[in-house]
C-alpha positions as CSV (number, residue, x, y, z in Angstrom):
1,M,159.6,46.5,84.3
2,S,156.6,44.3,84.0
3,N,153.0,45.4,84.6
4,P,151.8,44.0,87.9
5,R,148.2,43.9,86.8
6,R,149.1,41.9,83.7
7,D,151.3,39.5,85.7
8,F,148.5,38.9,88.2
9,D,146.1,38.1,85.5
10,V,148.3,35.5,83.9
11,K,149.0,33.8,87.2
12,Q,145.2,33.9,88.1
13,I,144.4,32.4,84.7
14,L,146.9,29.5,85.3
15,R,145.4,28.9,88.7
16,I,141.9,28.7,87.3
17,R,143.1,26.3,84.6
18,W,144.7,24.1,87.2
19,R,141.5,24.0,89.3
20,W,139.3,23.2,86.4
21,F,141.4,20.9,84.3
22,G,144.3,19.8,86.3
23,H,142.8,16.4,87.5
24,A,144.4,13.2,86.3
25,T,142.8,11.2,83.5
26,S,143.1,7.6,82.6
27,P,145.7,7.1,79.9
28,P,144.5,5.4,76.8
29,P,146.1,2.0,76.1
30,G,148.9,1.8,73.6
31,P,152.5,0.9,73.2
32,E,153.8,4.5,73.2
33,P,154.9,6.1,76.5
34,L,152.1,7.9,78.3
35,H,153.9,11.3,78.7
36,E,156.7,13.1,76.9
37,P,159.9,13.9,78.8
38,L,160.4,17.5,79.9
39,H,163.3,18.2,77.5
40,E,161.1,17.1,74.5
41,L,158.2,19.2,75.8
42,F,160.3,22.4,75.7
43,S,162.4,21.5,72.6
44,G,162.4,23.2,69.3
45,R,159.8,20.7,68.0
46,T,157.2,22.0,70.3
47,S,157.6,25.5,68.9
48,G,156.5,24.5,65.5
49,G,153.0,23.9,64.3
50,G,153.5,20.2,64.0
51,G,154.5,19.8,67.6
52,G,151.5,21.5,68.9
53,A,149.1,19.4,66.8
54,G,150.8,16.2,67.7
55,S,150.7,16.8,71.4
56,S,147.1,17.8,71.4
57,S,146.1,14.7,69.5
58,R,147.5,12.6,72.4
59,C,145.3,14.4,74.9
60,E,147.4,13.6,77.9
61,P,148.6,15.9,80.7
62,P,152.3,15.6,81.5
63,R,153.1,13.8,84.7
64,S,154.1,16.1,87.6
65,P,157.1,14.1,88.8
66,A,158.8,14.7,85.4
67,I,158.6,18.5,85.8
68,S,161.0,20.2,88.2
69,G,159.4,23.5,88.8
70,S,157.1,25.4,91.3
71,N,155.3,28.6,91.7
72,D,158.3,30.0,93.6
73,A,160.6,29.4,90.5
74,A,158.1,30.9,88.2
75,T,158.0,34.2,90.0
76,S,160.6,36.9,90.8
77,G,161.8,37.9,94.2
78,D,159.1,40.5,94.6
79,G,156.3,38.0,93.9
80,K,155.7,39.1,90.4
81,L,155.6,36.8,87.4
82,A,159.1,36.6,85.7
83,E,159.5,38.2,82.3
84,S,159.7,35.8,79.4
85,S,161.4,35.9,75.9
86,G,159.7,35.3,72.7
87,H,160.9,31.6,72.6
88,A,159.5,31.1,76.1
89,T,156.2,32.6,75.2
90,T,155.8,30.2,72.4
91,S,156.5,27.3,74.8
92,V,153.9,28.6,77.3
93,T,151.4,28.9,74.6
94,T,152.1,25.4,73.4
95,V,151.9,23.8,76.8
96,T,148.8,25.7,77.5
97,A,147.2,24.3,74.4
98,R,148.2,20.8,75.5
99,S,146.8,21.2,78.9
100,S,143.6,22.8,77.6
101,A,143.1,20.1,75.0
102,C,143.7,17.1,77.3
103,P,141.0,17.7,80.0
104,R,138.4,18.4,77.3
105,S,139.2,15.1,75.6
106,A,139.3,13.3,79.0
107,S,136.0,14.8,80.1
108,Q,134.3,13.7,76.9
109,H,135.6,10.1,77.0
110,E,136.7,9.1,80.4
111,C,135.0,11.3,83.0
112,G,132.6,8.6,83.9
113,S,135.4,6.2,84.9
114,A,138.3,8.5,85.9
115,P,139.3,8.3,89.5
116,R,139.7,11.3,91.7
117,P,143.2,12.9,91.1
118,S,146.0,12.3,93.6
119,P,147.8,15.3,95.1
120,A,151.0,14.5,93.0
121,H,149.1,14.8,89.7
122,S,146.8,17.7,90.6
123,R,149.5,20.2,90.3
124,S,150.7,19.3,86.7
125,A,149.2,22.3,84.9
126,L,150.5,24.8,87.4
127,D,153.9,23.2,87.4
128,I,154.1,23.4,83.6
129,G,153.3,27.1,83.7
130,S,155.9,27.7,86.4
131,V,158.6,26.0,84.4
132,S,157.7,28.0,81.3
133,G,157.9,31.2,83.4
134,S,161.3,30.0,84.7
135,A,162.6,29.5,81.3
136,S,161.5,33.0,80.3
137,T,163.4,34.4,83.3
138,E,166.6,32.7,82.2
139,H,166.4,34.0,78.6
140,G,165.7,37.5,79.8
141,S,168.5,37.8,82.4
142,T,171.2,38.4,79.8
143,D,169.7,41.6,78.6
144,G,167.3,42.6,81.3
145,N,168.3,46.3,81.4
146,Q,167.4,47.0,77.8
147,G,164.1,48.9,77.5
148,D,163.3,47.7,74.0
149,E,163.6,44.1,74.9
150,E,161.5,44.7,78.0
151,N,158.7,46.3,75.9
152,N,158.9,43.4,73.5
153,N,158.7,40.9,76.2
154,N,155.8,42.7,77.8
155,N,154.0,42.8,74.4
156,N,154.7,39.1,73.9
157,A,153.4,38.4,77.5
158,A,150.3,40.4,76.8
159,A,149.8,38.5,73.6
160,A,150.3,35.2,75.4
161,A,147.9,36.2,78.2
162,A,145.3,37.1,75.6
163,A,145.8,33.8,73.9
164,V,145.6,31.9,77.2
165,E,142.5,33.9,78.2
166,S,140.8,33.2,74.9
167,D,141.7,29.5,75.0
168,S,140.7,29.3,78.7
169,S,137.3,30.9,78.0
170,S,136.7,28.4,75.2
171,C,137.8,25.5,77.4
172,R,135.5,26.7,80.1
173,T,132.6,26.8,77.8
174,S,133.1,23.5,76.1
175,N,134.5,21.5,79.0
176,S,132.0,22.7,81.5
177,S,129.1,21.5,79.4
178,A,130.9,18.3,78.6
179,T,131.8,17.7,82.2
180,L,128.3,18.4,83.4
181,S,126.8,16.1,80.9
182,S,129.3,13.4,81.7
183,C,128.8,13.8,85.5
184,V,125.1,13.5,85.0
185,S,125.5,10.3,83.1
186,M,127.8,9.1,85.8
187,E,125.2,9.1,88.6
188,P,123.6,5.6,89.2
189,C,120.0,5.2,88.2
190,V,118.1,4.8,91.5
191,P,114.8,2.7,91.1
192,D,111.6,3.5,92.9
193,E,111.6,1.8,96.4
194,L,108.8,0.5,98.5
195,F,109.3,0.9,102.2
196,Q,107.4,-1.4,104.6
197,S,107.7,-1.3,108.3
198,H,107.5,-4.8,109.7
199,S,106.6,-3.6,113.2
200,H,104.0,-1.2,112.0
201,A,101.0,-3.4,112.9
202,E,102.5,-4.4,116.2
203,H,103.2,-0.8,117.2
204,T,99.7,0.3,116.0
205,F,97.9,-2.3,117.9
206,R,100.0,-1.6,121.0
207,R,99.0,2.0,120.8
208,M,95.3,1.0,120.4
209,E,95.7,-1.3,123.4
210,T,96.9,1.7,125.4
211,Y,93.9,3.7,124.3
212,L,91.7,0.8,125.4
213,R,93.2,0.7,128.9
214,T,93.0,4.4,129.3
215,R,89.6,4.5,127.7
216,K,90.5,7.0,125.0
217,L,88.8,7.3,121.7
218,C,86.4,4.4,122.6
219,D,83.2,4.5,120.7
220,V,81.2,1.6,122.1
221,V,80.7,-0.1,125.5
222,L,79.8,-3.8,125.8
223,L,77.5,-4.7,128.6
224,A,77.9,-8.3,129.9
225,G,76.2,-9.0,133.2
226,D,77.4,-6.3,135.6
227,R,80.5,-5.5,133.6
228,R,81.0,-2.6,131.3
229,I,83.7,-3.2,128.7
230,P,84.8,-0.2,126.5
231,A,86.2,-0.9,123.0
232,H,86.7,0.5,119.5
233,R,84.2,-0.6,116.9
234,L,86.9,-0.7,114.2
235,V,89.1,-3.1,116.1
236,L,86.2,-5.4,117.1
237,S,84.9,-5.5,113.5
238,S,88.2,-6.3,112.1
239,V,88.6,-9.3,114.3
240,S,85.1,-10.7,114.8
241,D,82.6,-11.5,112.1
242,Y,79.9,-11.1,114.7
243,F,80.8,-7.5,115.5
244,A,81.4,-6.8,111.8
245,A,77.9,-7.8,111.0
246,M,76.6,-5.8,114.0
247,F,78.4,-2.5,113.4
248,T,78.4,-2.4,109.5
249,S,74.8,-3.2,108.9
250,D,71.6,-1.2,109.4
251,V,70.7,-2.6,112.9
252,R,69.9,-0.8,116.1
253,E,73.2,-1.8,117.7
254,A,75.2,-0.1,115.0
255,K,74.3,3.3,116.3
256,Q,74.1,2.5,120.0
257,E,76.9,3.6,122.3
258,E,76.2,0.7,124.6
259,V,75.5,-2.8,123.4
260,K,74.2,-5.5,125.7
261,M,75.7,-9.0,125.2
262,E,73.3,-11.8,126.2
263,A,74.4,-15.3,127.3
264,V,78.1,-14.4,127.4
265,D,80.4,-14.8,130.4
266,P,81.7,-11.3,131.3
267,D,85.2,-12.5,132.0
268,A,85.4,-14.5,128.8
269,L,84.2,-11.4,126.8
270,W,86.8,-9.2,128.4
271,V,89.5,-11.8,127.5
272,L,88.4,-11.9,123.9
273,V,88.2,-8.1,123.6
274,Q,91.8,-8.0,124.9
275,Y,92.7,-10.7,122.3
276,A,91.3,-8.4,119.6
277,Y,94.0,-5.8,120.4
278,T,96.9,-8.1,121.4
279,G,96.4,-11.4,119.5
280,R,97.3,-13.2,122.8
281,L,95.2,-15.6,124.7
282,E,95.7,-17.6,127.9
283,L,94.0,-21.0,127.8
284,R,93.3,-22.5,131.2
285,E,91.4,-25.6,132.2
286,D,89.0,-23.7,134.5
287,T,88.0,-21.1,131.8
288,I,88.3,-23.0,128.6
289,E,84.6,-23.9,128.2
290,S,83.3,-20.4,128.8
291,L,86.0,-19.0,126.5
292,L,85.1,-21.5,123.7
293,S,81.4,-20.8,124.1
294,A,82.0,-17.0,123.8
295,A,84.4,-17.5,120.8
296,C,81.8,-19.5,119.0
297,L,79.2,-16.8,119.5
298,L,81.6,-14.0,118.4
299,Q,82.7,-16.2,115.4
300,L,86.4,-16.0,116.3
301,S,87.5,-19.0,114.3
302,A,91.1,-18.9,115.3
303,V,90.2,-18.8,119.0
304,V,87.7,-21.7,118.5
305,Q,90.4,-23.8,116.8
306,A,92.9,-23.0,119.6
307,C,90.4,-24.0,122.3
308,C,89.4,-27.2,120.5
309,T,93.1,-28.2,120.2
310,Y,93.6,-27.5,123.9
311,L,90.6,-29.7,124.8
312,M,91.8,-32.5,122.5
313,K,95.0,-32.6,124.5
314,Q,93.1,-32.8,127.8
315,L,91.0,-35.8,126.8
316,H,90.8,-38.5,129.5
317,P,88.4,-41.4,130.3
318,S,87.1,-39.2,133.1
319,N,86.2,-36.2,130.9
320,C,85.9,-37.4,127.3
321,L,82.1,-37.8,127.5
322,G,81.6,-34.3,128.9
323,I,83.9,-32.8,126.2
324,R,82.0,-34.8,123.5
325,S,78.7,-33.5,124.8
326,F,80.0,-29.9,125.0
327,A,81.5,-30.0,121.5
328,D,78.1,-31.3,120.1
329,A,76.3,-28.3,121.8
330,Q,78.8,-25.8,120.4
331,G,78.8,-27.3,116.9
332,C,82.5,-28.1,117.0
333,Q,82.4,-31.1,114.8
334,D,86.1,-31.9,114.8
335,L,86.3,-31.8,118.5
336,H,83.2,-34.0,118.8
337,K,84.6,-36.5,116.4
338,V,87.9,-36.7,118.3
339,A,86.2,-37.0,121.6
340,H,83.8,-39.7,120.3
341,N,86.6,-41.8,118.9
342,Y,88.5,-41.4,122.2
343,T,85.5,-42.6,124.1
344,M,85.1,-45.7,121.8
345,E,88.8,-46.5,122.0
346,H,89.0,-46.2,125.9
347,F,85.5,-47.5,126.8
348,M,87.0,-49.9,129.3
349,G,88.1,-46.9,131.4
350,V,85.1,-44.7,130.5
351,M,82.6,-47.1,131.9
352,K,84.2,-46.9,135.3
353,N,83.9,-43.1,135.7
354,Q,81.2,-40.9,137.0
355,E,80.4,-39.3,133.7
356,F,79.2,-42.6,132.3
357,L,76.9,-43.2,135.2
358,L,75.4,-39.8,134.8
359,L,74.7,-40.1,131.0
360,P,71.1,-39.9,129.9
361,A,69.5,-43.0,128.4
362,S,69.7,-41.6,124.9
363,E,73.5,-41.3,125.1
364,V,73.9,-44.8,126.5
365,E,71.8,-46.1,123.7
366,K,74.2,-44.5,121.1
367,L,77.2,-46.1,122.8
368,L,75.6,-49.6,123.0
369,A,74.6,-49.5,119.3
370,S,78.0,-48.6,118.1
371,D,80.1,-51.2,116.3
372,D,83.3,-49.3,117.1
373,M,83.3,-49.8,120.9
374,N,86.7,-51.2,121.9
375,V,85.8,-54.1,124.2
376,P,87.3,-57.6,124.5
377,D,84.0,-59.3,124.6
378,E,80.2,-58.6,124.8
379,E,80.2,-59.5,128.5
380,T,81.9,-56.2,129.2
381,V,79.1,-54.3,127.5
382,V,76.5,-56.1,129.6
383,S,78.4,-55.3,132.8
384,A,78.6,-51.6,131.8
385,L,74.8,-51.5,131.2
386,L,73.8,-53.1,134.4
387,S,76.1,-50.8,136.4
388,W,74.4,-47.8,134.8
389,V,71.0,-49.1,135.7
390,R,72.1,-49.8,139.3
391,H,73.1,-46.1,139.7
392,D,69.4,-45.1,139.7
393,P,67.2,-48.3,139.6
394,P,63.8,-46.7,140.1
395,T,64.2,-44.5,137.1
396,R,66.3,-46.6,134.8
397,Q,65.0,-50.1,135.2
398,S,62.1,-49.4,133.0
399,Q,64.5,-48.3,130.2
400,L,66.5,-51.5,130.5
401,P,64.6,-53.6,127.8
402,G,65.2,-50.9,125.1
403,L,68.9,-50.7,125.9
404,L,69.4,-54.4,126.2
405,A,68.2,-54.8,122.7
406,H,71.4,-53.2,121.5
407,V,73.6,-55.7,123.3
408,R,74.8,-58.7,121.2
409,L,73.3,-61.3,123.6
410,P,73.7,-64.3,121.2
411,L,77.5,-63.8,121.3
412,L,77.7,-64.1,125.1
413,K,79.1,-67.3,126.6
414,P,76.4,-69.8,127.6
415,Q,77.5,-69.7,131.2
416,F,77.1,-65.9,131.3
417,L,73.6,-66.2,129.7
418,A,72.5,-68.7,132.3
419,D,73.5,-66.3,135.1
420,M,71.7,-63.4,133.4
421,E,68.4,-65.3,133.5
422,G,68.2,-65.1,137.3
423,N,69.4,-61.4,137.5
424,P,66.8,-59.4,139.6
425,L,66.9,-56.5,137.1
426,L,65.9,-58.8,134.3
427,R,63.6,-61.3,136.0
428,D,60.5,-59.1,136.1
429,S,60.8,-57.9,132.5
430,V,59.1,-60.0,129.8
431,E,61.0,-58.3,127.0
432,C,64.3,-58.9,128.8
433,Q,63.5,-62.6,129.2
434,R,62.5,-62.8,125.5
435,L,65.9,-61.4,124.5
436,V,67.7,-63.9,126.8
437,M,65.8,-66.9,125.4
438,E,66.7,-65.7,121.8
439,A,70.3,-65.8,122.7
440,M,70.0,-69.3,124.3
441,K,68.4,-70.7,121.1
442,Y,71.3,-69.4,119.1
443,H,73.6,-71.6,121.2
444,L,71.3,-74.6,121.6
445,L,70.4,-74.8,117.9
446,P,73.5,-74.0,115.9
447,E,72.0,-75.5,112.7
448,R,69.3,-72.9,112.8
449,R,71.7,-69.9,113.1
450,P,71.2,-68.8,109.5
451,L,67.5,-68.3,110.4
452,L,68.3,-66.4,113.6
453,Q,70.4,-63.7,112.1
454,S,69.8,-60.2,113.4
455,P,71.7,-57.0,114.4
456,R,72.4,-58.7,117.7
457,T,74.3,-61.6,116.0
458,R,76.7,-59.2,114.3
459,P,79.8,-58.9,116.4
460,R,81.5,-55.6,117.2
461,K,84.6,-54.8,115.3
462,A,86.8,-55.2,118.3
463,T,85.4,-58.7,119.1
464,V,85.6,-60.1,115.6
465,G,89.2,-61.0,116.0
466,A,92.4,-60.2,114.1
467,L,93.4,-61.0,110.5
468,F,97.0,-61.9,110.0
469,A,99.0,-61.9,106.7
470,V,101.9,-64.3,107.1
471,G,105.0,-64.4,104.8
472,G,104.4,-64.6,101.1
473,M,106.5,-63.6,98.1
474,D,108.3,-60.3,97.8
475,A,111.3,-58.9,95.9
476,T,113.7,-61.2,97.8
477,K,111.6,-64.3,96.9
478,G,110.2,-64.8,100.4
479,A,108.9,-62.4,103.0
480,T,109.3,-63.2,106.7
481,S,107.1,-60.4,108.2
482,I,103.7,-60.8,109.7
483,E,101.1,-58.1,109.4
484,Q,97.9,-57.6,111.4
485,Y,94.7,-56.0,110.1
486,C,92.5,-54.1,112.6
487,L,88.9,-54.0,111.3
488,R,88.0,-51.2,113.8
489,R,90.8,-48.9,112.6
490,D,90.8,-50.2,109.0
491,S,94.6,-50.4,109.0
492,W,97.5,-52.8,108.7
493,R,100.6,-52.9,110.8
494,Q,103.6,-55.2,111.1
495,V,103.6,-57.2,114.4
496,A,106.2,-59.9,114.1
497,V,108.9,-61.5,111.9
498,M,109.5,-65.2,111.4
499,S,112.8,-66.8,112.3
500,G,113.6,-67.6,108.7
501,R,112.2,-67.6,105.2
502,R,109.3,-70.0,104.4
503,L,107.4,-70.7,101.2
504,Q,104.3,-72.8,100.7
505,F,103.8,-73.3,104.4
506,G,100.6,-73.9,106.4
507,V,99.0,-71.5,109.0
508,A,96.4,-72.1,111.6
509,V,95.1,-70.6,114.9
510,L,95.0,-72.7,118.0
511,D,94.4,-71.5,121.5
512,D,94.8,-67.8,120.4
513,R,98.2,-68.6,119.0
514,L,99.4,-68.5,115.4
515,Y,101.1,-71.7,114.2
516,V,103.4,-71.7,111.1
517,V,103.8,-75.3,109.9
518,G,106.3,-76.8,107.3
519,G,107.0,-75.1,104.0
520,R,110.4,-74.7,102.3
521,D,113.2,-72.2,102.7
522,G,114.3,-72.2,99.0
523,L,116.7,-75.1,99.4
524,K,115.0,-77.8,101.3
525,T,111.5,-78.8,102.5
526,L,110.9,-78.2,106.2
527,N,109.1,-80.1,109.0
528,T,109.6,-77.4,111.7
529,V,106.8,-75.6,113.5
530,E,106.8,-72.1,115.0
531,C,104.2,-70.6,117.3
532,Y,103.5,-66.8,117.7
533,N,101.7,-65.4,120.7
534,P,100.0,-62.1,119.8
535,R,99.5,-61.1,123.4
536,S,103.1,-61.5,124.5
537,K,104.4,-60.8,121.0
538,S,106.8,-63.7,121.4
539,W,107.8,-66.8,119.3
540,S,108.3,-70.4,120.5
541,I,109.6,-73.5,118.7
542,M,107.2,-76.4,118.7
543,P,108.0,-80.1,118.1
544,P,108.5,-80.9,114.4
545,M,106.3,-83.0,112.2
546,S,107.3,-86.5,111.3
547,T,107.3,-85.7,107.6
548,H,108.8,-82.8,105.7
549,R,106.0,-81.0,103.9
550,H,105.5,-77.9,101.7
551,G,102.3,-77.1,99.9
552,L,100.4,-78.6,102.7
553,G,97.0,-77.6,104.2
554,V,96.5,-76.9,107.9
555,A,93.3,-76.6,109.9
556,V,92.0,-77.1,113.5
557,L,89.2,-79.5,114.1
558,E,87.7,-79.9,117.6
559,G,91.0,-79.1,119.4
560,P,93.7,-80.9,117.4
561,M,95.5,-79.4,114.4
562,Y,95.8,-81.3,111.2
563,A,98.6,-81.1,108.5
564,V,97.2,-82.5,105.2
565,G,99.0,-83.7,102.2
566,G,101.8,-81.6,100.6
567,H,105.1,-82.5,99.0
568,D,108.2,-83.8,100.7
569,G,110.7,-82.7,98.0
570,W,110.5,-86.0,96.2
571,S,106.8,-87.1,95.9
572,Y,103.3,-85.9,96.4
573,L,101.8,-86.9,99.8
574,S,98.5,-88.3,100.8
575,T,99.4,-88.7,104.5
576,V,97.9,-86.6,107.3
577,E,99.4,-85.8,110.7
578,R,97.6,-84.5,113.8
579,W,99.0,-82.3,116.5
580,D,97.7,-82.9,120.0
581,P,98.1,-79.7,122.1
582,Q,97.6,-81.6,125.3
583,A,100.3,-84.3,124.7
584,R,102.3,-81.8,122.6
585,Q,103.1,-84.4,119.9
586,W,102.4,-85.3,116.3
587,S,100.7,-88.6,115.2
588,F,99.5,-90.0,111.9
589,V,95.8,-90.5,111.0
590,A,94.1,-92.0,108.1
591,S,95.5,-91.0,104.7
592,M,93.6,-89.5,101.8
593,A,92.6,-91.5,98.8
594,T,94.5,-89.1,96.5
595,P,97.9,-87.4,97.0
596,R,97.4,-83.7,97.1
597,S,99.8,-80.7,97.2
598,T,98.7,-77.1,97.3
599,V,95.4,-78.4,98.7
600,G,92.7,-76.2,100.3
601,V,91.6,-77.3,103.7
602,A,88.6,-76.1,105.8
603,V,86.4,-77.3,108.7
604,L,82.6,-77.4,108.4
605,N,80.1,-79.1,110.7
606,S,82.8,-81.0,112.6
607,K,84.4,-82.4,109.5
608,L,87.7,-81.7,107.7
609,Y,87.5,-81.0,103.9
610,A,90.4,-81.3,101.5
611,V,89.5,-79.5,98.3
612,G,91.3,-79.6,94.9
613,G,95.1,-79.4,94.8
614,R,97.7,-81.1,92.5
615,D,98.6,-84.8,92.3
616,G,101.7,-84.4,90.1
617,S,100.0,-85.0,86.8
618,S,97.2,-82.5,86.9
619,C,95.2,-80.2,89.0
620,L,92.3,-81.8,90.9
621,K,88.6,-81.0,91.2
622,S,87.8,-83.8,93.6
623,V,86.9,-83.2,97.3
624,E,87.4,-85.5,100.3
625,C,85.9,-85.3,103.8
626,F,87.5,-86.6,107.0
627,D,85.5,-87.7,110.0
628,P,87.7,-87.6,113.2
629,H,85.3,-89.9,115.1
630,T,85.6,-92.7,112.5
631,N,89.1,-91.8,111.3
632,K,88.0,-92.2,107.7
633,W,88.1,-90.1,104.5
634,S,85.1,-90.1,102.2
635,A,84.6,-88.7,98.7
636,C,82.3,-85.7,98.2
637,A,80.8,-84.4,95.0
638,P,83.6,-82.9,92.8
639,M,83.8,-79.3,91.7
640,S,83.1,-78.3,88.1
641,K,86.6,-76.9,87.6
642,R,90.1,-78.2,88.4
643,R,91.7,-76.0,91.1
644,G,95.3,-76.3,92.3
645,G,96.5,-73.8,95.0
646,V,92.9,-73.1,95.9
647,G,92.0,-71.0,98.9
648,V,89.1,-72.4,101.1
649,A,87.1,-70.9,104.0
650,T,83.7,-71.5,105.6
651,W,81.0,-69.1,106.7
652,N,77.5,-69.7,107.9
653,G,77.2,-73.2,106.7
654,F,78.9,-72.5,103.3
655,L,82.2,-73.7,102.0
656,Y,84.1,-71.3,99.8
657,A,86.7,-72.5,97.3
658,I,88.5,-69.5,95.9
659,G,90.7,-69.1,92.9
660,G,93.5,-71.6,92.0
661,H,95.1,-72.9,88.8
662,D,93.7,-75.4,86.4
663,A,97.0,-77.0,85.3
664,P,100.2,-78.0,87.1
665,A,102.7,-75.3,87.8
666,S,105.1,-76.7,85.3
667,S,102.6,-76.3,82.5
668,L,102.9,-73.2,80.3
669,T,99.1,-73.3,79.7
670,S,98.2,-73.0,83.4
671,R,95.8,-70.2,84.1
672,L,93.7,-69.0,87.0
673,S,90.2,-70.3,87.4
674,D,87.7,-67.8,86.3
675,C,84.4,-69.2,87.3
676,V,82.2,-69.5,90.5
677,E,80.7,-72.7,91.7
678,R,78.2,-73.5,94.4
679,W,77.4,-76.8,96.0
680,H,73.8,-76.9,97.1
681,H,72.5,-79.8,99.3
682,C,68.8,-80.6,98.8
683,A,67.4,-83.6,100.5
684,W,64.6,-84.0,98.0
685,A,66.8,-83.7,94.9
686,V,68.7,-86.4,93.1
687,P,71.6,-86.1,93.5
688,A,71.4,-84.5,97.0
689,H,74.7,-82.5,96.5
690,V,74.8,-80.3,93.4
691,W,77.6,-77.9,92.2
692,S,76.3,-74.9,90.2
693,L,78.1,-72.0,88.5
694,L,77.7,-68.4,89.6
695,N,78.9,-65.1,88.4
696,C,81.6,-63.3,90.3
697,D,84.0,-60.4,89.8
698,A,86.3,-61.3,92.7
699,A,90.0,-61.6,92.1
700,A,91.5,-63.6,95.0
701,A,93.8,-66.6,95.5
702,S,93.0,-67.2,99.2
703,A,90.2,-66.8,101.7
704,C,89.7,-66.4,105.4
705,R,86.7,-65.9,107.7
706,L,86.2,-63.4,110.5
707,H,83.7,-64.6,113.1
708,G,80.2,-63.6,112.2
709,D,81.3,-61.8,109.0
710,P,81.1,-63.0,105.4
711,C,84.1,-64.8,103.9
712,T,86.9,-62.4,103.0
713,V,88.3,-62.8,99.5
714,A,91.6,-61.4,98.2
715,S,93.5,-61.8,95.0
716,S,91.4,-64.3,93.2
717,H,89.6,-64.5,89.9
718,S,86.8,-66.7,91.2
719,F,85.5,-68.6,94.1
720,S,83.2,-71.6,94.7
721,L,80.5,-71.6,97.3
722,W,79.4,-74.8,98.9
723,N,76.2,-74.9,100.9
724,Q,75.5,-78.1,102.9
725,E,72.1,-76.8,104.1
726,D,68.9,-76.1,102.3
727,G,68.8,-72.4,101.3
728,T,70.1,-69.9,98.8
729,T,72.8,-67.2,98.8
């Protein structure tokens, strides 16, 4: 009979081994089968030394489904472990060695990646022990009543138990350390983390706002008028530079529990204190000025910017002057600039509102002296000034002469000047009468205008007129767009598009309309005429010329428009056509003495001048002059240089010939003219008309003139200046 204590110890050892080492391990790759069959495991090979060594080298636990055994089969009917023969003992020892070697190897190499064992595989070690015990029971059943065999079996079982205990203890020692080290290395390396609450500031300031409303932890009281406003120094200092300087420096207010705020609206101060806690602000039209004033005092830059932006959106001709004055008083330069520009842009509406009539004389003077005032004519400015004086005549009439000096009286229409002379507000003022007479002389003596130049003869930017750039060459060999330049805004913008492509055409302004005459479309020379109305932004087709012309010159002289010279596609032309706007028809006038294409044309002193150009063989330096009253052309002194494709304009009695080429376009040696000439008329000199060379760095190929301004030059290497009057430039 077996010893119950010893049987219990063996079963307990097997259970411990199963708990510690019975988990499944990942099988190593290889062509051999992962586990040995059950009949090979318990065959005679496994009893020998070579079998044990070979199985331990594989380090694999046998699969549970291949073993048909259980704890119930390994025990006898009374629950004790069945007796085993010597052969079975050897098998148990061998299997135990296999199971003890495998988890150790697996824990050393594959613990980090092995998955958790499934229930089917977790019983493998216990099942092997049970099968071995079953085999022992079968061998011992033939001779179970013999005492000697029982003693031998018990001795063998004790020996086997001792071997298992010894091997289990060694496995526990080695495998536990290996498993611990492997499990430690299996844990992911967690980096240091930085936690940040995105709602921390919001929650903190919300709590501070609660303390403000309940008057808890407040350490300062602001006194504004009759209002007492509790607050926290730390919050106020963190938002306002004004309070930061007050509470962090060595001043008296830094230690006072109550601080008196001078010249601050109590309601605006309370709103700004609330803003310090909440960051929210309500902008209203009725409180915006007091709020901006308090924000400027407390140096709340964000609030100042928000208030200025709000006021910019509220600008209107009825309030822009008041906002401009308020911005100037508060030192808000951006708001002042925007309000001033708005006033200049909408002066026609501003002059009709009460704010303009209530302006002091100094502010009115600034407006009248500005060149940026957007008015259609100078008569509008005079009307605005007289309406301001009539609002308070006893006080303001004495200030009228000083203000009238800033009005461009010489640029008024003669009829308007005649009416001003008899105005009751001007009649009794000697200075006003002198200014009116100066303006009349400017109209009565046009030849003396160069001597009558003053700030009053300089037109405002809005009354100068518009500059148009028509067509030209682009990437498609001919632009059809028309762009307009605004001198007051200093910007270009596209305003119209021609009906088709035109090259080498003529352009003139007649009755505030833009005429595009002749040219070529790339295939043929044109005689068509288009008219653009800038006011209605519309095009109209005019009657065509009698002759097809490109490279012609066009100018307006005393009403009619002239088309001079050009090329008809076959020959160079000397003929001239005149457009009568009243009869709306073209007619021929006297022809030039020389055929001219790409000729420069300008009007000076009621005469039409044809300058330079090409005659087919060379570029010309000759100049001809047409008198419409005699219908004759006469030769003038030639230029010093040949100029084809020359740009010509007049200003203040001078004729400007700008740029051009010195050889025909077909010549490879053609180059831009690089000198400046001036034709000076001296009655006492012989000859009376003299061309002289001047230095110039200009680079233009065309010229134009804005009323009252010097000639505008663009894209030329040189220009010529012709002065018909005595004087210098």
